[in-house]
N, C-alpha and C positions, 0 to 999 in steps of 0.2 A: 503494501500499500503506500509506503513512506516513498519508496523508487516511482510509484507512478503518478506520485503527484510530483514530484520532481520533476520527470519527464515532459509533463504537462505544462509544469511552472517552464521551463525553457523553453516551451512552444511562445510562451507569450500569456499564455492562459491564467486564470485565478483558479485557485485551489483551497477547498477546506477540505482539513485531514480531522474526520469525527472519531475520538477514541473513546470506546467505553470502558477505558479504566483510567490509572490517574497516572500512566507514562504511554508513550509511543514506540513503537516497533511490534505489536504483538509476542509472537514465541522469541524473535529475534533480543526484542526487547526486553525481554525475562531471562535471558544467560543460554539458549540455545544458540551453536554455532550452526553455520550456512554447511558444514562439513557432514552434521546430524545425515541430513536428506539427500546432499547431491555430493556423496564422496570421489567422483572426480570433477566433476563441473564443467565435462566437456560440454554438454547440451545448454550451459548457457552465455548470455548474449549480454551488449548494452551495459547501465547501472547496474543492473543483477552482477554480472561477472567480474565487474570494476572492486565490489564489494565484496566476493567469495575469493580473492587472488588477496586482499587486506588480511580476510580471516587467515587465509591457510599460513599465512607468512605469521601468522601471531606467533609466539612460544605455545609449546603442551601447555595446560593449566590444571592446577590438580584437580580442580573439579571441570567436568568436558560439557557442565553450562554455566559455566561462569565469565563468559564475553559479552554480558550485559553490558557494561560498561564502556568497552569497545564499541558495541554497536550502536548504544547511544549516544556518544560523541560522533560517532560517523553520521549518524543518520540527522542528529543536530545540525551538523554541519553543513551538510546539504540541505536542510531545511532553511537555516540564517541565510546561507547565497541566494536562497530569493525569496529573503522576508517579506519582501512586498509584492507577492503574487501567492505566498502560502499561510493560509492561517490553520490553526490545534486549537480544537478546543479538545479538552479530556472530561475522562468522568460522564461521557456523553451517551446515552444508550438508544435506541433509534426505537419509538412505539409506535410512528404510524405514516403511512404513505401517500400519495394521490399520484392519480393517476390521470391522464387524458387520451382515452383510447387507450390504448396498449402499452401506450411510453408514460412512464414514469417521471414528473416533471416538480414533484416536492416530497421533501422528508421530512417528518418531524422528529425531536429527538428531546428527551426530557434529562435536565438535570440530575444523575445521582451516585455523590461521590464514593468512593472506597473507605472502610474504615480501619481501622489501625492493623487490622489482620489482612488486607488486601481486599477486602470483601468486598463487592458492589452494595448499595445502599438496597433492601429491598422495593422501598417507596422513594418515589424523587422528591428531591430534597427543597424544592422551588417550583413557585407556579409560571416563573418567566421560562417558555421554550424556546430552542434554539430550531427555527425554519428554514434551511437549504432546500434554494429552488436554484434547478439547472438543466443544462441540454443534455446532460454526461453525470451517471453516478457509475463509481465505480467501488462493488462491494467486492474488500478485501482482505475482510475479518475471516478469522476459523470456523466463525456458526454459519454465516451466510443469512442473518435476521432481514438487513433490507433486502436483498433478493427475494426474500421467503416473504416478507411482507408484501411483496410488489405484484406476488400473483406468479413469478419466474416457476414452472414446474422444477422439484428435486425430489431426489431419493433416498430412500437410507439403507443403508448397506450397499454389494455389489451388484451388479446385472451380470446375468447368465454367459458364460462365452460365446454361446450364438444369439442374441437378441442382438449385439451388435456386431455378428465376425468376429469379434477382438480372440484369437488364438491364446493371448496374453491376459486375457479379464481373469480377473481372481476366484470363480465357482462355475460349475458344470452343472448344468438342468438336462 
């Protein structure tokens, strides 16, 4: 999500990053390393491969998920470079969307900060909602809540190998 926002800002557009927790970066911001999901990185390109190459150059860490300081520093530096085009909102979770025909036109977010243990509040902390209108939305979240609310079809679990003719899919039916 951060790299997508930077790519959009580099093209001269304004971007809002809405983060449901108190820090940016998703799993990478929580300390995961790119190497955990992409051991070779051969399939990566653009801003992603640049971040990956910096990640693999890091010295080994005591704990494999200890890269949060590196990742956050790198992400914040990229965002700061485009501070005039990128606005970051933390502790906001999506609660509704508006569509015109099949096109997502706006999304509404509520402020729900984390407690001292990092758990998001069960109820919003304010009646001031963040409403974002845009021509383009990117749901780069782990859960996909924005797209689910927008009515984009999804499934839970794996499809069969035969459903889409994918020999390497996860299940046989």
